[in-house]
C-alpha positions in Angstrom: 0.0 0.0 0.0 1.3 3.5 -0.9 2.0 5.9 1.9 0.6 9.4 1.8 3.2 12.2 1.5 3.0 15.3 3.6 1.4 16.4 6.8 -1.9 17.9 8.0 -1.2 21.3 6.4 -0.3 20.1 2.9 -2.3 21.8 0.1 -3.6 24.6 2.4 -1.6 27.5 0.9 -4.8 29.5 0.0 -7.1 28.1 2.7 -4.9 29.1 5.6 -3.7 32.4 4.2 -4.4 35.8 5.9 -5.5 38.8 4.0 -3.1 41.7 3.9 -5.3 43.8 6.2 -5.3 41.2 9.0 -1.5 40.6 9.2 0.4 41.7 12.2 0.1 41.5 15.9 -2.8 39.5 17.2 -5.0 41.0 19.9 -4.8 39.5 23.4 -8.6 39.5 23.7 -8.7 36.7 21.1 -6.6 34.5 23.3 -8.8 35.1 26.3 -12.3 34.6 24.7 -14.8 32.7 26.8 -17.4 30.4 25.4 -20.3 28.6 27.2 -21.3 25.0 26.7 -24.0 24.7 24.0 -22.9 27.9 22.2 -22.5 27.8 18.4 -19.1 28.7 17.0 -17.5 29.1 13.6 -14.1 27.4 13.1 -11.9 30.0 11.4 -8.2 29.2 11.7 -5.7 31.8 12.7 -2.7 30.7 10.6 -0.1 32.5 12.7 -0.9 30.3 15.7 -0.5 26.5 15.2 -1.3 25.6 18.8 -4.8 24.1 19.2 -5.5 24.2 15.4 -8.0 21.7 14.0 -7.6 19.7 10.8 -8.1 22.0 7.7 -11.0 19.8 6.5 -13.2 21.5 9.2 -12.3 25.1 8.2 -15.5 27.2 7.9 -17.7 24.7 9.7 -20.1 25.5 12.5 -19.8 23.5 15.7 -21.2 23.4 19.2 -19.1 23.9 22.4 -19.3 20.8 24.5 -17.0 21.8 27.4 -13.7 23.5 28.2 -10.6 21.4 28.5 -7.5 23.2 29.7 -6.9 26.3 27.6 -9.0 24.8 24.7 -12.6 23.8 24.1 -14.1 20.6 22.9 -16.2 21.4 19.8 -18.7 18.9 18.3 -18.7 19.1 14.5 -21.0 17.1 12.2 -18.9 15.4 9.5 -21.4 13.9 7.1 -23.5 11.6 9.4 -21.0 11.3 12.2 -20.4 13.8 15.1 -16.7 14.4 15.8 -15.1 16.1 18.7 -12.2 18.5 18.0 -10.0 20.1 20.7 -9.7 23.8 19.5 -8.0 26.8 21.0 -10.3 29.8 21.3 -8.1 31.9 18.9 -9.5 29.7 16.1 -13.2 30.2 17.2 -15.6 32.9 16.3 -19.2 33.4 17.5 -21.7 32.1 14.9 
């Protein structure tokens, strides 16, 4: 069986690119965002921060916060018919 070449961020040059207006220092309030269980969130990756980033397949999806875990949150995402749990840092989450 052939082995797949590359890692999780392969072929994401355009998907994980920041616009020219959003480049630069990241606001500290994005790190300290609080979410409540049951709240709907949008997964929008911050490419400058790799910590707590989800798989690019889920970019732009809407999920539901299950519970906090450490500095991150458990987010339930529906992937076709299955529900999957991703551990995502709040810098990659926006209110939906």
